[in-house]
Biopython code that builds the backbone (N, CA, C, O; Angstrom):
import numpy as np
from Bio.PDB.StructureBuilder import StructureBuilder

atoms = [
    (1, "MET", "N", (0.834, -1.167, 0.000)),
    (1, "MET", "CA", (0.000, 0.000, 0.000)),
    (1, "MET", "C", (0.890, 1.245, 0.000)),
    (1, "MET", "O", (1.619, 1.484, 0.963)),
    (2, "SER", "N", (0.836, 2.028, -1.062)),
    (2, "SER", "CA", (1.626, 3.262, -1.062)),
    (2, "SER", "C", (0.684, 4.428, -0.794)),
    (2, "SER", "O", (-0.173, 4.775, -1.607)),
    (3, "GLU", "N", (0.872, 4.990, 0.330)),
    (3, "GLU", "CA", (0.020, 6.101, 0.749)),
    (3, "GLU", "C", (0.882, 7.349, 0.829)),
    (3, "GLU", "O", (1.874, 7.376, 1.558)),
    (4, "GLU", "N", (0.513, 8.371, 0.092)),
    (4, "GLU", "CA", (1.292, 9.596, 0.085)),
    (4, "GLU", "C", (0.788, 10.522, 1.176)),
    (4, "GLU", "O", (-0.413, 10.763, 1.304)),
    (5, "ILE", "N", (1.719, 11.034, 1.953)),
    (5, "ILE", "CA", (1.371, 11.962, 3.031)),
    (5, "ILE", "C", (1.356, 13.367, 2.459)),
    (5, "ILE", "O", (2.292, 13.797, 1.784)),
    (6, "ALA", "N", (0.277, 14.067, 2.744)),
    (6, "ALA", "CA", (0.145, 15.440, 2.246)),
    (6, "ALA", "C", (1.184, 16.331, 2.915)),
    (6, "ALA", "O", (1.357, 16.294, 4.134)),
    (7, "LYS", "N", (1.874, 17.129, 2.107)),
    (7, "LYS", "CA", (2.902, 18.034, 2.610)),
    (7, "LYS", "C", (2.238, 19.294, 3.150)),
    (7, "LYS", "O", (1.346, 19.860, 2.518)),
    (8, "ASP", "N", (2.677, 19.721, 4.308)),
    (8, "ASP", "CA", (2.168, 20.950, 4.911)),
    (8, "ASP", "C", (2.775, 22.139, 4.159)),
    (8, "ASP", "O", (4.000, 22.238, 4.077)),
    (9, "PRO", "N", (1.964, 23.035, 3.612)),
    (9, "PRO", "CA", (2.513, 24.160, 2.845)),
    (9, "PRO", "C", (3.343, 25.113, 3.704)),
    (9, "PRO", "O", (4.106, 25.918, 3.169)),
    (10, "ARG", "N", (3.205, 25.033, 5.013)),
    (10, "ARG", "CA", (3.994, 25.891, 5.897)),
    (10, "ARG", "C", (5.417, 25.363, 6.079)),
    (10, "ARG", "O", (6.274, 26.073, 6.606)),
    (11, "ASP", "N", (5.676, 24.140, 5.654)),
    (11, "ASP", "CA", (7.019, 23.559, 5.751)),
    (11, "ASP", "C", (7.850, 24.120, 4.598)),
    (11, "ASP", "O", (7.986, 23.488, 3.551)),
    (12, "LEU", "N", (8.397, 25.304, 4.803)),
    (12, "LEU", "CA", (9.050, 26.042, 3.733)),
    (12, "LEU", "C", (10.370, 25.435, 3.280)),
    (12, "LEU", "O", (10.740, 25.581, 2.115)),
    (13, "ASN", "N", (11.079, 24.769, 4.157)),
    (13, "ASN", "CA", (12.358, 24.179, 3.752)),
    (13, "ASN", "C", (12.237, 22.686, 3.433)),
    (13, "ASN", "O", (13.233, 22.049, 3.090)),
    (14, "GLY", "N", (11.040, 22.126, 3.542)),
    (14, "GLY", "CA", (10.795, 20.748, 3.139)),
    (14, "GLY", "C", (11.422, 19.682, 4.014)),
    (14, "GLY", "O", (11.663, 18.567, 3.552)),
    (15, "ASP", "N", (11.692, 20.008, 5.283)),
    (15, "ASP", "CA", (12.322, 19.015, 6.161)),
    (15, "ASP", "C", (11.321, 18.154, 6.927)),
    (15, "ASP", "O", (11.712, 17.318, 7.742)),
    (16, "GLY", "N", (10.040, 18.356, 6.666)),
    (16, "GLY", "CA", (9.022, 17.558, 7.336)),
    (16, "GLY", "C", (8.577, 18.133, 8.674)),
    (16, "GLY", "O", (7.679, 17.587, 9.315)),
    (17, "LYS", "N", (9.193, 19.226, 9.098)),
    (17, "LYS", "CA", (8.830, 19.866, 10.363)),
    (17, "LYS", "C", (8.430, 21.310, 10.085)),
    (17, "LYS", "O", (9.015, 21.977, 9.232)),
    (18, "VAL", "N", (7.440, 21.775, 10.806)),
    (18, "VAL", "CA", (7.000, 23.160, 10.669)),
    (18, "VAL", "C", (7.409, 23.901, 11.938)),
    (18, "VAL", "O", (6.826, 23.706, 13.004)),
    (19, "THR", "N", (8.412, 24.747, 11.802)),
    (19, "THR", "CA", (8.900, 25.494, 12.956)),
    (19, "THR", "C", (8.071, 26.761, 13.148)),
    (19, "THR", "O", (7.300, 27.156, 12.272)),
    (20, "PHE", "N", (8.242, 27.381, 14.296)),
    (20, "PHE", "CA", (7.543, 28.633, 14.572)),
    (20, "PHE", "C", (7.922, 29.687, 13.530)),
    (20, "PHE", "O", (7.063, 30.432, 13.057)),
    (21, "GLY", "N", (9.196, 29.749, 13.177)),
    (21, "GLY", "CA", (9.660, 30.707, 12.173)),
    (21, "GLY", "C", (9.000, 30.484, 10.823)),
    (21, "GLY", "O", (8.641, 31.441, 10.137)),
    (22, "GLU", "N", (8.837, 29.221, 10.440)),
    (22, "GLU", "CA", (8.172, 28.911, 9.174)),
    (22, "GLU", "C", (6.701, 29.312, 9.224)),
    (22, "GLU", "O", (6.148, 29.792, 8.235)),
    (23, "LYS", "N", (6.078, 29.114, 10.370)),
    (23, "LYS", "CA", (4.676, 29.523, 10.519)),
    (23, "LYS", "C", (4.548, 31.030, 10.331)),
    (23, "LYS", "O", (3.628, 31.508, 9.667)),
    (24, "ILE", "N", (5.489, 31.777, 10.927)),
    (24, "ILE", "CA", (5.470, 33.242, 10.808)),
    (24, "ILE", "C", (5.699, 33.657, 9.356)),
    (24, "ILE", "O", (4.962, 34.488, 8.825)),
    (25, "GLN", "N", (6.721, 33.079, 8.709)),
    (25, "GLN", "CA", (7.019, 33.415, 7.318)),
    (25, "GLN", "C", (5.841, 33.106, 6.412)),
    (25, "GLN", "O", (5.490, 33.905, 5.543)),
    (26, "TYR", "N", (5.233, 31.949, 6.616)),
    (26, "TYR", "CA", (4.097, 31.550, 5.790)),
    (26, "TYR", "C", (2.922, 32.513, 6.008)),
    (26, "TYR", "O", (2.259, 32.925, 5.056)),
    (27, "GLY", "N", (2.678, 32.861, 7.267)),
    (27, "GLY", "CA", (1.593, 33.791, 7.577)),
    (27, "GLY", "C", (1.818, 35.161, 6.953)),
    (27, "GLY", "O", (0.880, 35.778, 6.447)),
    (28, "LEU", "N", (3.060, 35.637, 6.987)),
    (28, "LEU", "CA", (3.379, 36.931, 6.377)),
    (28, "LEU", "C", (3.193, 36.892, 4.863)),
    (28, "LEU", "O", (2.705, 37.846, 4.258)),
    (29, "LYS", "N", (3.588, 35.779, 4.267)),
    (29, "LYS", "CA", (3.420, 35.626, 2.816)),
    (29, "LYS", "C", (1.935, 35.642, 2.456)),
    (29, "LYS", "O", (1.523, 36.322, 1.517)),
    (30, "GLU", "N", (1.148, 34.895, 3.205)),
    (30, "GLU", "CA", (-0.295, 34.848, 2.958)),
    (30, "GLU", "C", (-0.927, 36.228, 3.159)),
    (30, "GLU", "O", (-1.766, 36.655, 2.365)),
    (31, "ALA", "N", (-0.519, 36.921, 4.227)),
    (31, "ALA", "CA", (-1.062, 38.251, 4.514)),
    (31, "ALA", "C", (-0.682, 39.226, 3.406)),
    (31, "ALA", "O", (-1.500, 40.055, 3.004)),
    (32, "GLY", "N", (0.539, 39.137, 2.914)),
    (32, "GLY", "CA", (0.977, 40.001, 1.827)),
    (32, "GLY", "C", (0.180, 39.783, 0.561)),
    (32, "GLY", "O", (-0.198, 40.736, -0.120)),
    (33, "GLU", "N", (-0.073, 38.524, 0.250)),
    (33, "GLU", "CA", (-0.867, 38.204, -0.940)),
    (33, "GLU", "C", (-2.283, 38.741, -0.802)),
    (33, "GLU", "O", (-2.841, 39.283, -1.756)),
    (34, "LYS", "N", (-2.862, 38.592, 0.379)),
    (34, "LYS", "CA", (-4.223, 39.076, 0.610)),
    (34, "LYS", "C", (-4.263, 40.605, 0.539)),
    (34, "LYS", "O", (-5.203, 41.183, -0.008)),
    (35, "ALA", "N", (-3.235, 41.253, 1.096)),
    (35, "ALA", "CA", (-3.178, 42.719, 1.054)),
    (35, "ALA", "C", (-3.096, 43.211, -0.388)),
    (35, "ALA", "O", (-3.751, 44.191, -0.744)),
    (36, "GLU", "N", (-2.296, 42.539, -1.225)),
    (36, "GLU", "CA", (-2.198, 42.908, -2.637)),
    (36, "GLU", "C", (-3.541, 42.734, -3.337)),
    (36, "GLU", "O", (-3.947, 43.573, -4.141)),
    (37, "GLU", "N", (-4.218, 41.647, -3.027)),
    (37, "GLU", "CA", (-5.529, 41.382, -3.631)),
    (37, "GLU", "C", (-6.527, 42.472, -3.247)),
    (37, "GLU", "O", (-7.251, 42.990, -4.097)),
    (38, "LEU", "N", (-6.558, 42.812, -1.962)),
    (38, "LEU", "CA", (-7.487, 43.836, -1.487)),
    (38, "LEU", "C", (-7.135, 45.212, -2.039)),
    (38, "LEU", "O", (-8.028, 45.999, -2.352)),
    (39, "ALA", "N", (-5.849, 45.508, -2.162)),
    (39, "ALA", "CA", (-5.432, 46.793, -2.723)),
    (39, "ALA", "C", (-5.890, 46.892, -4.184)),
    (39, "ALA", "O", (-6.331, 47.951, -4.631)),
    (40, "GLY", "N", (-5.783, 45.801, -4.909)),
    (40, "GLY", "CA", (-6.247, 45.779, -6.296)),
    (40, "GLY", "C", (-7.739, 46.027, -6.391)),
    (40, "GLY", "O", (-8.202, 46.774, -7.253)),
    (41, "LYS", "N", (-8.490, 45.394, -5.498)),
    (41, "LYS", "CA", (-9.938, 45.593, -5.486)),
    (41, "LYS", "C", (-10.281, 47.037, -5.124)),
    (41, "LYS", "O", (-11.187, 47.627, -5.713)),
    (42, "ALA", "N", (-9.560, 47.603, -4.158)),
    (42, "ALA", "CA", (-9.808, 48.984, -3.755)),
    (42, "ALA", "C", (-9.501, 49.936, -4.905)),
    (42, "ALA", "O", (-10.227, 50.905, -5.127)),
    (43, "LYS", "N", (-8.427, 49.657, -5.633)),
    (43, "LYS", "CA", (-8.049, 50.504, -6.770)),
    (43, "LYS", "C", (-9.122, 50.449, -7.850)),
    (43, "LYS", "O", (-9.495, 51.477, -8.415)),
    (44, "GLU", "N", (-9.620, 49.243, -8.135)),
    (44, "GLU", "CA", (-10.685, 49.100, -9.130)),
    (44, "GLU", "C", (-11.950, 49.819, -8.681)),
    (44, "GLU", "O", (-12.626, 50.466, -9.480)),
    (45, "GLY", "N", (-12.264, 49.696, -7.385)),
    (45, "GLY", "CA", (-13.443, 50.392, -6.850)),
    (45, "GLY", "C", (-13.298, 51.891, -6.973)),
    (45, "GLY", "O", (-14.257, 52.586, -7.310)),
    (46, "ALA", "N", (-12.109, 52.397, -6.704)),
    (46, "ALA", "CA", (-11.863, 53.835, -6.820)),
    (46, "ALA", "C", (-12.006, 54.294, -8.268)),
    (46, "ALA", "O", (-12.549, 55.364, -8.539)),
    (47, "LYS", "N", (-11.511, 53.471, -9.195)),
    (47, "LYS", "CA", (-11.646, 53.811, -10.616)),
    (47, "LYS", "C", (-13.120, 53.875, -11.013)),
    (47, "LYS", "O", (-13.539, 54.776, -11.740)),
    (48, "ASP", "N", (-13.899, 52.911, -10.530)),
    (48, "ASP", "CA", (-15.328, 52.882, -10.843)),
    (48, "ASP", "C", (-16.030, 54.111, -10.278)),
    (48, "ASP", "O", (-16.840, 54.737, -10.962)),
    (49, "LEU", "N", (-15.722, 54.452, -9.038)),
    (49, "LEU", "CA", (-16.337, 55.633, -8.430)),
    (49, "LEU", "C", (-15.951, 56.898, -9.175)),
    (49, "LEU", "O", (-16.790, 57.768, -9.411)),
    (50, "TYR", "N", (-14.684, 57.002, -9.546)),
    (50, "TYR", "CA", (-14.223, 58.180, -10.276)),
    (50, "TYR", "C", (-14.948, 58.284, -11.616)),
    (50, "TYR", "O", (-15.330, 59.377, -12.035)),
    (51, "ALA", "N", (-15.136, 57.154, -12.284)),
    (51, "ALA", "CA", (-15.816, 57.155, -13.580)),
    (51, "ALA", "C", (-17.276, 57.613, -13.442)),
    (51, "ALA", "O", (-17.824, 58.232, -14.354)),
    (52, "LYS", "N", (-17.894, 57.310, -12.309)),
    (52, "LYS", "CA", (-19.287, 57.679, -12.085)),
    (52, "LYS", "C", (-19.443, 59.095, -11.525)),
    (52, "LYS", "O", (-20.550, 59.634, -11.494)),
    (53, "ALA", "N", (-18.350, 59.688, -11.090)),
    (53, "ALA", "CA", (-18.412, 61.011, -10.457)),
    (53, "ALA", "C", (-18.777, 62.083, -11.485)),
    (53, "ALA", "O", (-18.503, 61.947, -12.678)),
    (54, "SER", "N", (-19.399, 63.142, -10.990)),
    (54, "SER", "CA", (-19.742, 64.252, -11.874)),
    (54, "SER", "C", (-18.478, 65.009, -12.268)),
    (54, "SER", "O", (-17.424, 64.821, -11.661)),
    (55, "GLU", "N", (-18.582, 65.853, -13.272)),
    (55, "GLU", "CA", (-17.419, 66.618, -13.733)),
    (55, "GLU", "C", (-16.895, 67.540, -12.635)),
    (55, "GLU", "O", (-15.683, 67.698, -12.491)),
    (56, "LYS", "N", (-17.794, 68.152, -11.857)),
    (56, "LYS", "CA", (-17.348, 69.036, -10.770)),
    (56, "LYS", "C", (-16.578, 68.248, -9.726)),
    (56, "LYS", "O", (-15.585, 68.735, -9.187)),
    (57, "THR", "N", (-17.022, 67.047, -9.440)),
    (57, "THR", "CA", (-16.326, 66.201, -8.477)),
    (57, "THR", "C", (-14.954, 65.825, -9.010)),
    (57, "THR", "O", (-13.968, 65.856, -8.273)),
    (58, "LYS", "N", (-14.887, 65.472, -10.281)),
    (58, "LYS", "CA", (-13.604, 65.130, -10.892)),
    (58, "LYS", "C", (-12.643, 66.311, -10.840)),
    (58, "LYS", "O", (-11.456, 66.141, -10.564)),
    (59, "GLU", "N", (-13.160, 67.512, -11.105)),
    (59, "GLU", "CA", (-12.323, 68.707, -11.043)),
    (59, "GLU", "C", (-11.803, 68.918, -9.620)),
    (59, "GLU", "O", (-10.645, 69.288, -9.428)),
    (60, "ALA", "N", (-12.655, 68.682, -8.629)),
    (60, "ALA", "CA", (-12.246, 68.843, -7.229)),
    (60, "ALA", "C", (-11.186, 67.802, -6.855)),
    (60, "ALA", "O", (-10.227, 68.115, -6.149)),
    (61, "ILE", "N", (-11.359, 66.579, -7.325)),
    (61, "ILE", "CA", (-10.372, 65.523, -7.047)),
    (61, "ILE", "C", (-9.032, 65.881, -7.684)),
    (61, "ILE", "O", (-7.983, 65.747, -7.054)),
    (62, "ASP", "N", (-9.073, 66.335, -8.932)),
    (62, "ASP", "CA", (-7.838, 66.710, -9.614)),
    (62, "ASP", "C", (-7.162, 67.894, -8.915)),
    (62, "ASP", "O", (-5.938, 67.925, -8.795)),
    (63, "ALA", "N", (-7.947, 68.857, -8.459)),
    (63, "ALA", "CA", (-7.392, 70.002, -7.747)),
    (63, "ALA", "C", (-6.744, 69.557, -6.440)),
    (63, "ALA", "O", (-5.686, 70.058, -6.061)),
    (64, "ALA", "N", (-7.383, 68.616, -5.756)),
    (64, "ALA", "CA", (-6.829, 68.103, -4.504)),
    (64, "ALA", "C", (-5.513, 67.376, -4.768)),
    (64, "ALA", "O", (-4.559, 67.523, -4.005)),
    (65, "LYS", "N", (-5.459, 66.600, -5.833)),
    (65, "LYS", "CA", (-4.218, 65.908, -6.193)),
    (65, "LYS", "C", (-3.104, 66.916, -6.461)),
    (65, "LYS", "O", (-1.967, 66.732, -6.027)),
    (66, "ASP", "N", (-3.448, 67.989, -7.188)),
    (66, "ASP", "CA", (-2.458, 69.022, -7.483)),
    (66, "ASP", "C", (-1.962, 69.686, -6.206)),
    (66, "ASP", "O", (-0.768, 69.950, -6.066)),
    (67, "LYS", "N", (-2.869, 69.957, -5.278)),
    (67, "LYS", "CA", (-2.489, 70.600, -4.015)),
    (67, "LYS", "C", (-1.584, 69.686, -3.204)),
    (67, "LYS", "O", (-0.602, 70.147, -2.621)),
    (68, "VAL", "N", (-1.900, 68.404, -3.160)),
    (68, "VAL", "CA", (-1.058, 67.442, -2.440)),
    (68, "VAL", "C", (0.343, 67.421, -3.043)),
    (68, "VAL", "O", (1.333, 67.423, -2.311)),
    (69, "GLN", "N", (0.432, 67.402, -4.371)),
    (69, "GLN", "CA", (1.740, 67.396, -5.028)),
    (69, "GLN", "C", (2.494, 68.682, -4.718)),
    (69, "GLN", "O", (3.702, 68.652, -4.483)),
    (70, "GLU", "N", (1.794, 69.800, -4.715)),
    (70, "GLU", "CA", (2.418, 71.086, -4.394)),
    (70, "GLU", "C", (2.989, 71.068, -2.973)),
    (70, "GLU", "O", (4.105, 71.534, -2.742)),
    (71, "LEU", "N", (2.227, 70.532, -2.032)),
    (71, "LEU", "CA", (2.695, 70.451, -0.654)),
    (71, "LEU", "C", (3.894, 69.515, -0.526)),
    (71, "LEU", "O", (4.820, 69.797, 0.235)),
    (72, "LYS", "N", (3.884, 68.409, -1.260)),
    (72, "LYS", "CA", (5.018, 67.488, -1.248)),
    (72, "LYS", "C", (6.272, 68.194, -1.767)),
    (72, "LYS", "O", (7.354, 68.054, -1.196)),
    (73, "ASP", "N", (6.117, 68.947, -2.844)),
    (73, "ASP", "CA", (7.255, 69.658, -3.421)),
    (73, "ASP", "C", (7.805, 70.693, -2.444)),
    (73, "ASP", "O", (9.020, 70.828, -2.306)),
    (74, "LYS", "N", (6.917, 71.428, -1.763)),
    (74, "LYS", "CA", (7.355, 72.414, -0.777)),
    (74, "LYS", "C", (8.095, 71.734, 0.369)),
    (74, "LYS", "O", (9.105, 72.244, 0.855)),
    (75, "ASN", "N", (7.588, 70.584, 0.793)),
    (75, "ASN", "CA", (8.213, 69.842, 1.876)),
    (75, "ASN", "C", (9.618, 69.388, 1.482)),
    (75, "ASN", "O", (10.550, 69.491, 2.279)),
    (76, "LYS", "N", (9.771, 68.887, 0.252)),
    (76, "LYS", "CA", (11.084, 68.460, -0.226)),
    (76, "LYS", "C", (12.047, 69.634, -0.261)),
    (76, "LYS", "O", (13.217, 69.497, 0.096)),
    (77, "ALA", "N", (11.552, 70.793, -0.695)),
    (77, "ALA", "CA", (12.408, 71.977, -0.758)),
    (77, "ALA", "C", (12.881, 72.377, 0.640)),
    (77, "ALA", "O", (14.045, 72.733, 0.824)),
    (78, "LYS", "N", (11.988, 72.320, 1.613)),
    (78, "LYS", "CA", (12.352, 72.657, 2.993)),
    (78, "LYS", "C", (13.341, 71.654, 3.557)),
    (78, "LYS", "O", (14.256, 72.034, 4.288)),
    (79, "GLU", "N", (13.172, 70.367, 3.228)),
    (79, "GLU", "CA", (14.094, 69.341, 3.696)),
    (79, "GLU", "C", (15.485, 69.556, 3.125)),
    (79, "GLU", "O", (16.482, 69.365, 3.822)),
    (80, "SER", "N", (15.556, 69.949, 1.866)),
    (80, "SER", "CA", (16.869, 70.140, 1.247)),
    (80, "SER", "C", (17.555, 71.390, 1.792)),
    (80, "SER", "O", (18.784, 71.464, 1.786)),
    (81, "GLU", "N", (16.786, 72.377, 2.262)),
    (81, "GLU", "CA", (17.355, 73.582, 2.863)),
    (81, "GLU", "C", (17.968, 73.287, 4.225)),
    (81, "GLU", "O", (18.948, 73.915, 4.627)),
    (82, "ALA", "N", (17.385, 72.333, 4.923)),
    (82, "ALA", "CA", (17.828, 72.027, 6.290)),
    (82, "ALA", "C", (19.119, 71.263, 6.345)),
    (82, "ALA", "O", (19.602, 70.943, 7.431)),
]
sb = StructureBuilder()
sb.init_structure("model")
sb.init_model(0)
sb.init_chain("A")
sb.init_seg("    ")
for serial, (resi, resn, name, xyz) in enumerate(atoms, 1):
    if name == "N":
        sb.init_residue(resn, " ", resi, " ")
    sb.init_atom(name, np.array(xyz, "f"), 0.0, 1.0, " ", f" {name:<3s}", serial, name[0])
structure = sb.get_structure()
């Protein structure tokens, strides 16, 4: 009878043992993948909302983006002066 034992995906080095460190690494990898997935969904949702927004709303969003960039540039200039 040849029975194959299922490999634990948390056993990252394939030694047949799952250490605490491997559990942490595996959990971080899974969390990172989920975060990327959710960020993608959020980005798509934002695109959909922007597409449905009125022209005045779009103008306000664009103006806000410009103001944020302006503030970032001012901050960089102050940092380089210091």
